[in-house]
PARO-467196 format. One record per atom (N, C-alpha, C, O): residue in one letter; x, y, z. Coordinates in steps of 0.02 Angstrom, whole numbers, plus 50000, padded with zeros to 5 digits. Layout:
N
AXYZ...
end
This chain:
379
M509704971250044M509034970950013M508514972850065M508524970250121K508054977350048K507524979550092K506844976950067K506684977850008V506464973850111V505814971150093V505304973950142V505374973350203F504774976950114F504214979250155F503664974150146F503444972850090V503444971050201V502964965550197V502374966850243V502464969250299I501774965250219I501164966850256I500724960650259I500594957350208A500494958950319A499974953750328A499464956450377A499624960350422G498834954350368G498304956950410G497914951750449G497474953550488E498064945450440E497704940150474E498194934550493E498744934150465P498004930150541P498464924850562P498694920450504P499274918350503S498244918850456S498454914650399S498984918250358S499454915050334G498914924750349G499424928550314G500064929050352G500604929050323D500014929450418D500614929650461D501024923250452D501634923450451R500674917550447R501024911150437R501374911150370R501964909150365L501024913350318L501344913650252L501934918350253L502464916850225G501844924150285G502374929050288G502984926650326G503554927750305G502864923250381G503434920550419G503844915550379G504454915750381A503504911150343A503854906150302A504224909550244A504784907550227L503914914450213L504234918150158L504844921850183L505374921750150M504794925150240M505364928750268M505934924050285M506514925650273A505764918150312A506284913150326A506634911050262A507244910150261G506254910250208G506554908450144G507004913950117G507544912550091L506774920250123L507194925750100L507834926250140L508364927650112K507804925150205K508404925450247K508894919950228K509504920850231Q508624914150208Q509054908650187Q509424910350123Q510004908550114L509074913750077L509364915250012L509754921850011L510224922649972V509554926650052V509884933250056V509994934850129V509584938250160P510534932550158P510634933150231P510604940250258P510424941250316D510774945250217D510764952150242D510114955750228D510094961950233V509584952250211V508944955350197V508684958950260V508764956550316R508364964750249R508064968650304R507314969350292R507094970450235F506924968650346F506204968750340F505894974750376F506144977050427D505354977150347D504944982350377D504214980550361D504094976750314G503744983250399G503054981950381G502594980650439G502694983150494V502084976450426V501574974850475V501474967250475V501394964250422G501474964350533G501384957050537G501274954850609G501294958850655G501164948350616G501024945450681G501624941850710G502194943150689P501514937350758P502064934150794P502534930050751P503134929850765M502274926650700M502714922550659M503184926750616M503754924850605M502934932450591M503364936950553M503854940550600M504424941750582Q503614942250659Q504054945550707Q504614940850729Q505174943050744A504474934350732A504994929450750A505544929250697A506104926950712Q505404931550636Q505894931750583Q506254938550579Q506644939750533G506104942950627G506464949250630G506064955450614G506344960950615L505424954850600L505014960650585L504824964350650L504604961250698V504914970850650V504644975150702V504014978350672V504064983050633S503434975750691S502814977950659S502664985250676S502734987350734R502464989050626R502324996150636R501704997350679R501635002550710F501244992550681F500684992750727F500414985650733F500634981150697D499964984550779D499704977850794D499294975350735D498804978450714M499484969650709M499144966750651M498414965550663M498014965750616T498214964350725T497504962750739T497044968550722T496444967450715E497314974650715E496894980250694E496594979050625E496084982050607L496914974750585L496694973550517L496254967450510L495974966250456S496204963450562S495824957150559S495084958450570S494794956250619V494784962050523V494074963750527V493724961050465V493964962050409M493164957650475M492804954750419M492074956750421M491774957350474G491784957850361G491074959350356G490934966850359G491284970550393I490434968950322I490264976050317I490084978950386I490314984350404A489684975250424A489464977750488A490044978750536A490034983350577E490554974450530E491134975050573E491614980550549E491934983850590V491654981550483V492134986350456V491894993550465V492304997850481L491254994850456L491015001850456L491215005750518L491435011450511P491135003050579P491335007050637P492085008650639P492295013450672K492485004650605K493215005550607K493485008450541K494085008450530Y493035010750498Y493235012850432Y493755018350434Y494265017950399R493635023550473R494105029150474R494785026950501R495305029150476A494785022650552A495425020250580A495795016050529A496405016550522L495425011750492L495745007650441L496035011850384L496585010550360M495665016850363M495915021350310M496545024950333M497005026050294A496555026850396A497155030250422A497745025450421A498305027550406R497635019150438R498185014250436R498405012950364R499005012050352I497945012850317I498125012050246I498575017750224I499105016650194N498375023850240N498775029650220N499455029750255N499965031350225Q499455027950319Q500085027750358Q500555022650328Q501155023950321T500295016750312T500725011350286T500995013050217T501585011950204A500575015750173A500805017750107A501345023050112A501845022850076A501245027950157A501755033150166A502415030250190A502955032450170A502375025250234A502985022050259A503365018550203A503975018750200V502985015150157V503305011850101V503645017050056V504225016150036L503295022350041L503585027549997L504185030950030L504665032849995D504175031650095D504715034850130D505345030550134D505905033050127T505245023950144T505825019450153T506095016650088T506655014150086R505705017050033R505925014949967R506225007849967R506815007049952P505835002749984P506094995949984P506214993449913P505974996449865D506574987949906D506664984749841D506024981549817D505904980949756V505594979549864V504974976349845V504474977149902V504664976749961L503844978149885L503284978049932L502924971449922L502684969949867I502874967449975I502514961049972I501894961550017I501964962350078T501314961249987T500684961150026T500414954050026T500444950549976I500144952050084I499934945150092I499194944950109I498974947050162D498804942250061D498074941450069D497764948150092D497994953350071S497244947950135S496914954050160S496854959350105S497104964950114P496524957750049P496534962249991P496224969150004P496454974049975D495724969550047D495414976050060D495924981050088D495884987050073F496394978650127F496924982950153F497514983050105F497754988450086S497764977250088S498384976550050S498364980249983S498824983949966L497824979249946L497804982049879L497694989649880L497884993049833R497394992149933R497334999349939R498015002449954R498175007849929V498424999049994V499105001350005V499505001149940V499845006049923A499454995549904A499824994949841A499625000349791A500045002949755K498975002049789K498745007249743K499075013849758K499295017349712R499115015649821R499435022049839R500185021949826R500475026949806V500495016249838V501215015649825V501355016349751V501825019949732K500965013049709K501075013449637K500935020449610K501255022749562A500465023949641A500305030749619A500885035549632A500945040649599G501305033749681G501845038349698G502545035749686G503025038949706S502605029949653S503275027149643S503255021549591S502725019749565N503835018849576N503875012849534N504115006849574N504405002149547I503995007049640I504185001449684I503824995049661I503224995249647R504194989549657R503904983249634R503424980649687R503564980849747T502844978149663T502334975549709T502194968249695T502094966149638V502194964349748V502044957249745V501464955749792V501474958049850H500974952049769H500414950049812H500414942549819H500424938849770Y500404940249882Y500444933149898Y499734930749914Y499424933049961V499484926249875V498824923049875V498404926349820V498174932049827A498304922649767A497904925049711A497164925449731A496934921049768P496804930449708P496084930649721P495744924749686P495974922449634T495204922349715T494864916449688T494414918249629T493814917049630V494714921149578V494324923349519V494054917349480V493584918149442W494344911449490W494094905449457W493434903249488W493064899349457A493274905749548A492654903849581A492114909249575A491534907649563W492314915549583W491824920849579W492184927549572W492774928149587R491814932649549R492054939449538R492704939549497R493224941549523P492684937449435P493294937249394P493604944049381P494194944549366G493204949349388G493464956049376G493994958249425G494334963249414R494064954649481R494554956649531R495264956349504R495684960349524A495404951649459A496084951049433A496274957249393A496834959849399A495814959749351A495964965649311A496084971749355A496534975749342K495684972449408K495784978149454K496454977549490K496804982549499M496634971549509M497254970449545M497854972049500M498364974549524A497794970549436A498354971449389A498564978749382A499124980049360R498134983349401R498324990449398R498864992249448R499224997149439H498924988249502H499384990049556H499874984549574H500354985849611I499774978549548I500194972749568I500584970249507I500314969249453D501234969349517D501674966849464D501704959249462D501764956349408H501674956149520H501844949049525H501404945849579H501304948649632V501134940049563V500694936449610V501014929649627V501274926249583L500984927849691L501194921249714L500564917149728L500174919049771A500474911749691A499844907949694A499924901649735A500454898449735L499394899949771L499394893849813L499174887649774L499324882049795F498824888649718F498544883049681F498824882849611F498924888049580P498944876849585P499284876249520P498884878649460P499164880049408F498214879149468F497794881349411F497704888949409F497354891449365E498004892649455E497874899849459E498294904249414E498044909349391P498934902649399P499334907349359P499024909749294P499064915749280P498704905449253P498424908049191P497914913649201P497874918249159Y497524913549255Y497044918749268Y497384925449281Y497144930649259M497944925349317M498314931449331M498704933849270M498704939849254Q499014929149235Q499404931049176Q498964933949121Q499194938249082A498344931749117A497894934449066A497764941849076A497574945349028E497854944249137E497754951449151E498404955349151E498414961249168G498954952049132G499594955549125G500054955249185G500584958349184M499874951449236M500304950749294M500754944549288M500544939549259E501354944949313E501764938949321E501464934849377E501194937549425C501514928249372C501224924049424C501594917449428C501734914349377D501754915449489D502094909049501D501694904949552D501484907649603F501594898649537F501324893949586F501884892049633F502404889449610V501794893249698V502344891949746V502174886449796V502574885049840G501584883349790G501404878049836G500974880649893G500994886549910H500584876249921H500134878049975H500464876450043H500774871150049P500394880750093P500734879550157P500514873150192P500884870650235V499934870450175V499704864450208V500194858650198V500244854350241V500564858650143V501014852950129V501624853050175V501974848050181A501754858750208A502334859150252A502154858350325A502594858450369E501514857550339E501304856850409E501434849850435E501354844950398P501634849250499P501764842550527P501114838450530P500574841150541Q501194831950521Q500624827350523Q500734821950576Q501294819850589A500184819750605A500214814350654A500354807750619A500214806950560T500634803050657T500774796350632T500224791650655T499784793450693E500254785450630E499774780450653E499854779150728E499364777750762V500464779650752V500584778850824V500234784450863V499924783150915D500284790550838D499934796250870D499184795150869D498844796550919A498924792750813A498204791550807A497974786250858A497464787150891A498364780950863A498184775650911A498214778350983A497794776451025A498704782650997A498754785551064A498154789951079A497904790051135F497924793751029F497334798051039F496724793751055F496344795251101R496634788351017R496064783951029R496104780851099R495604780351134A496694778751118A496774775651184A496644780551240A496314778951290E496904786751233E496834791851285E496094793451298E495904794751355H495684793251245H494984795151252H494514789151254H493904790051250G494794783151260G494374777151266G493954775651206G493394773051212I494204777351146I493814776351085I493894769351058I493434766551028G494474766451068G494604759651043G494534759250968G494784763450931E494174754050945E494074753050873E493414755850848E493234754750791N493064759550890N492414762350870N492514767650816N493034770850813P491994768650774P492044774050724P492154780750757P491844782350808L492594784750728L492744791450755L492564796550701L492814796350645I492114801250720I491884806350673I492124813150697I491964815250753L492504816550655L492694823450670L492124828150649L491824827150596A491974833050690A491484838250672A491834844950675A492104846850727L491814848650620L492164855050614L491674860350589L491634861450528P491294863450634P490764868050612P491004875150596P490584879650588G491654876250592G491894882750570G492314886350623G492384883950679S492594892050603S493044895850646S492784902850660S493114906750695R492204904550633R491904911150645R491234910350679R490874905450668R491064915250720R490454914750761R489834913750718R489404909750735G489794917450663G489194916950621G489094910050593G488534907350595E489624907050566E489544900450535E489434895050588E489044890450577V489764895650645V489654890650698V488924891050722V488604885850730S488674897050733S487984897950756S487494895050705S486984892250724R487644895950642R487194893650589R487214886150579R486704883050562L487794883050588L487884876050569L487824871150627L487694865250616A487904873450689A487954868750745A487334864350752A487404858250762Q486734867250746Q486134863250754Q486064858150698Q485894852350710T486204860250636T486164855750579T486664850050586T486494844250574F487274851650606F487794846450616F487574841650670F487634835550662G487324844250726G487104839950781G486544835250760G486544829350778D486054837850722D485494833750699D485744828350651D485514822650653A486214830150607A486494825250560A486854819750598A486794813850581L487244821650649L487614816650687L487154812050726L487294806150735T486594814750750T486104810450784T485864804950739T485794799150760R485744806650676R485524801650627R486074796550613R485934790550607V486694798850609V487254794250596V487324789350654V487424783350643L487254791850715L487344787450773L486764782650781L486824777750818S486204783850748S485674778850749S485874772850707S485614767350717V486334773850659V486594768450618V487234765550649V487344759450646H487644769950678H488284767950710H488274770150783H488604775050801P487894766650826P487804768950895P488444769150937P488464772550988S488964765650916S489584765650955S490064771250934S490594772050964A489884775050883A490334780250857A490444785750910A490004787250950R491034788750908R491194794450950R491294800550906R491504800050848V491144806250934V491204812650898V491744816850931V491754817750992V492194819550890V492734823950914V492654830650880V492564830950819V492694836050919V492594842750892V493214847050906V493274849650962P493664847750858P494224852450867P493964859650860P493664861350809C494074863750911C493804870550911C494334875550888C494934874650901A494124880750854A494554886550842A494524890850905A493994891850934A495094893550925A495124897250988A494614902850994A494314903551047P494494906950942P494024912550950P493304910350963P492904914250988V493134904150945V492434901950953V492374895851000V491864892551000A492904894551039A492904888451080A492334888451130A492014883251140D492204894151162D491654894351212D490984893451178D490544889951204L490894896551119L490264895851082L490154888551061L489604885951068V490674885351035V490614878351015V490444873951075V490034869351070T490754875351132T490604871551193T489864872051210T489544867051227D489584878051206D488874879051222D488424875551172D487924872351191L488584876051108L488134873651056L488174866151044L487754863251010T488684862851072T488744855651062T488554851551125T488654845551127R488294854951175R488134851451238R487644845751228R487674840551261N487174846651181N486664841551170N486794837151110N486364833451088W487394837551083W487564833251027W487624825951051W487764824751110P487524821151007P487594814151025P488334812051026P488774815951007G488454805951048G489134803151043G489614805551096G490224804751088R489354808651150R489794811251203R490384815051172R490954812751178P490254820651140P490784824151103P491404825751145P491354827851203I491974824551115I492614826251145I492834832751112I492964832951052L492894838051152L493094844551125L493844845551133L494124844351187I494164847651080I494874849451082I494904857051081I494754860251030D495114859951137D495144867151145D495874869451142D496264867551185P496064873351091P496764875351084P497024879651142P497624880451150R496564882451182R496784886251241R497024881551296R497364883651343R496844875151290R497014870251341R497434864551312R497904862151343D497264862451252D497594856751220D498104859051169D498024864351139G498614855251160G499144857051113G498964855151041G498484851451030P499354857650993P499214855950923P499274848550908P498964846150860A499664844850947A499724837650936A499064834150947A498924828950916D498644836750992D497994833751004D497554834250942D497224829450922K497554840050911K497164840950850K497434836550794K497044833350758R498084836350786R498374832050733R498204824750746R498044821050699G498244822650808G498074815650824G497354814050808G497194808650783A496894818850823A496184817750808A496064817350733A495684813050710F496394821750695F496314821550622F496534814750594F496194811850552R497104812350617R497364806050590R496954800050613R496884795150577A496664800550674A496294794850701A495594794350673A495284788950675A495324799850645A494624799950624A494494795450564A494924794750520D493904792550562D493684788550505D493354792950452D493374791350392V493044798450474V492714802950428V492644809650464V492634809950525A492604815050424A492504821750452A491894824950420A491774824150360L491514828550461L490994832950436L491244840050448L491334842150505A491354843750393A491694850150400A491334855650362A491034854450309A491374861750388A491154867550352A491624868650293A492204866750295S491364871750240S491764872950181S492344877650197S492274882250237G492924876450166G493494880750176G494144876850169G494154871150146T494694879950190T495354876750183T495434870750229T495924867050222V494964869750276V495024863850319V495004857450277V495274852350299S494704857650217S494694851650176S495404849650156S495544843750147L495844854550149L496544852950133L496904850150194L497324845650188E496754852650254E497044849750315E496834842450322E497234838250340L496204841150307L495964834250312L496294829850260L496484824150274A496374832450199A496704828550147A497424827150166A497674821650153A497764831950196A498464830950216A498524825350268A499024821750270S498004824550310S498024819150360S497714812750335S497694807750370G497454812850272G497154806850244G496474805250272G496274799450274T496104810350294T495454809250325T494884810550275T494804816150253P494494805450257P493924806450213P493434811350243P493394812050304M493044814750201M492634820250227M491974821050191M491864818550135V491534824650224V490914827050196V490904834550211V491044836650267I490734838650161I490744845950169I490024848550170I489614846750128A489874852750219A489204855750224A489284863150243A489704864950283Y488854867250213Y488884874450228Y488234877750209Y487894875750162D488054882750248D487454886650232D487584893950251D488044895450288M487174898250224M487224905450236M486514908250237M486034904550226N486454914750250N485784917550251N485494917650180N485854916850131W484834918750177W484484918150113W484754922850060W484854920950003L484884929150080L485124934050031L485814932150004L485934932549944S486254930050048S486924927950026S486884921849980S487254921449931R486424917249995R486324911449951R486164913749880R486454911249832Q485694918449875Q485484920649809Q486044924149771Q486144922949712I486394928549806I486914932549773I487504928049753I487714928149695I487764924249801I488354920249787I488194914649738I488594912949695G487594911749744G487394906549698G487404908749626G487574904849581R487234915049614R487234917749546R487934919649523R488064920149463M488384920849570M489054923049552M489554917349543M490064918149509L489414911549572L489884905949570L490004903649498L489544903249458R490644902149483R490834900049416R491054892749415R491254890149363V491014889349473V491224882349478V490654878149506V490204880849538D490674871649494D490134867249517D490304863849583D489924859449605T490864865649614T491044863049679T491424868349717T491794872249687V491344868549783V491704873449824V492254870149865V492604873449903T492334863549857T492824859849897T493494859649862T493534857449804L494014861949895L494664862649864L494954855849843L495304855549792V494814850649880V495054843949860V494754842049793V495104839449749N494114843349783N493804841949719N494114846049663N494234843449608L494234852349677L494504856849625L495214854949606L495374854449546V495644853949655V496344852649640V496434845749608V496834845049562S496064840849632S496124834049605S495734833049540S495794827949506E495324838149523E494894837749463E494434831549467E494334828049417T494174830449526T493674825249538T493084828349574T493084834449587R492594824449589R492034826749630R491874821449681R491284819849693V492394818649712V492294812949757V492094815049827V491834810949865V492214821349846V492014823649913V491294826149908V491164831049873P490824823049944P490124825249941P490034831949975P490324833350027E489614836249944E489484842949969E488734843749981E488314841249944F488584847450035F487884849150050F487874856550066F487964858650123I487764860450014I487834867750018I487154871150010I486734868949970G487044876550048G486434880450040G485804876450057G485744873850112E485354875950009E484724872450021E484814865050035E484384861850064R485384862250014R485514855150025R485864853850092R486024848150108C485984859050130C486304858350195C485764856250246C485554860150288R485564849850239R485024846950279R485264840750316R485654836950288P485044839750379P485284834050418P485184827350383P485624823050387D484624826350349D484494819750319D484994818450262D485244812850256L485144823450221L485614822550166L486324821850192L486714817550169I486504826050240I487184825850267I487324819150301I487854816150290S486844816850341S486954810550377S487044804650329S487464800350340Q486664804550275Q486744799150227Q487424799650193Q487744794550180G487664805750181G488334806650152G488864803850198G489334800650175I488804805150263I489294802550312I489284794950314I489804791650314V488684792150316V488614784850318V488924781750255V489264776550260D488814784850198D489094782250135D489854782450136D490184777750114V490144787950162V490874788550163V491174783450213V491694780550200L490834782550270L491074777450318L491084770550286L491524766450301A490604769250242A490564762650211A491074761750155A491304756250142A491274767250123A491734766750066A492224772650065A492174776950021P492674772950114P493134778650118P493664778750063P493944784050049Q493804773150033Q494354772849984Q494244777249923Q494724779249890A493624778949909A493484783049850A493834789749854A493994792649802Q493944792149915Q494264798749922Q495024798349929Q495364803449920K495294792549945K496004792149962K496454794349904K496914798249915A496304792049844A496734793849787A496684801249772A497184804349756A496084804049777A495994811149763A496364815449814A496654820549796M496364813449877M496724817149929M497474816849917M497824821949924A497724810949899A498444810249885A498644814449824A499174817649825L498224814449772L498374818449713L498364825849729L498774829649703T497894827949771T497854834949791T498504837149825T498774842349809M498744833149872M499354834949907M499954835149860M500384839549865E499984830449814E500524830349765E500514836749723E501034839849712R499924838649700R499864844549657R499994850949695R500174856049665L499894850949761L500024856949801L500754857349823L500934862149858G501164852449804G501884853049817G502154848549871G502724849349892Q501764843749895Q502014839249947Q502614835349922Q502624832749866G503124834849964G503734831249946G504254835549911G504814833249900G504074841649894G504544846149860G504814851349909G504774850649969E505094856649880E505374862049920E504814865549959E504254866149934A504964867750020A504464870950062A504164877150026A504534880849995P503504878150031P503194883849997P503494890550013P503554894849969G503694891650075G503994898050093G504644899350055G504774904950034L505044894150048L505674894850010L505534895649936L505864899549902R505044891949910R504844892849839R504604899849826R504764902849775A504214902549873A503964909349865A504544914249865A504544918949825A505024913249909A505604917749912A505994917549847A506204922749821R506104911549820R506454910949755R506074914549700R506384917949658A505414913949700A505014917149648A505074924749652A505134928149601V505064927449713V505124934649722V505804937049695V505834941949658L506334933649714L507004935649694L507124934849619L507454938949588A506844929549591A506964928049519A506684933549474A506954934649420R506154936949496R505834941849453R505994949149472R505724953749442L506414950149522L506604957049541L506984960249483L507194966049489
end
């Protein structure tokens, strides 16, 4: 069996590595070709070029590299058509992946599978119809997504979210983290201002001002800031004047166990909107979500949104227990009161977080293996 698989970002590389491991378990003689990062390469992929060439976001960033990206799209599609795999699996990175799939479908009947459904339930519902022209089968991370894909004529299977397979710290680990940093029984607040330079730059001051207000109510509280590697230096600079003697966890220096220990030890988290809410739910950490963008993006996205919450825990659990402060409401006074309220009554979120993990597949077969079974079942 020949599988051509493409990922363009680290999150896709993780999904691809787990999927490839599942396929190897079910079809030991499977052969891989394509583009991927270290986790996919660890499963036997020899990447046709460096995956980081595709990790470009935003119009301003893409335009200077447009010709190079188009050349890679054409090169990759030609490679698929030349090698004639049993299936082409594209993972997220739709601007690249779906352009490759379009060219492949135009020149063959090779089966196409796309891993990670577009968020048509949140905004831009027309993306599903466009995708259906080139994609046969979608692997969805969320249980409510298949009907949206099936309505446009694509096969779709919910295969579980990778967060449920990630290792979690224990209470012993949490206690060790508190002891190592001299936190003791004091309130511990996680601050997660994002993983991209733009969002960190935009949110750091607001987060710091909100935390100052919280510490006026809880003066013994400590603040822990797990940094994403690409923005660790920026976070270090922007949090120098934050209250609570912030403890920074830098992945270039600290191991993943430090981050897991901090998540488990925290009493509450203040986080930018995104999949981090699922990481927090997996560790059982109550949270407050805050996010802002520039004025123009606020206006455009605000008019396009089809849901009344952007927090995945709220969506999956079908509750609204995680407080959000988005756009114009991303203000220190509102955020700080939200944190104080959650510290006073964290139990309100516990059931919703547990239900979220259950619905995403916790306790069942690993998502990578489920994804592999879904691919094979529909070939």
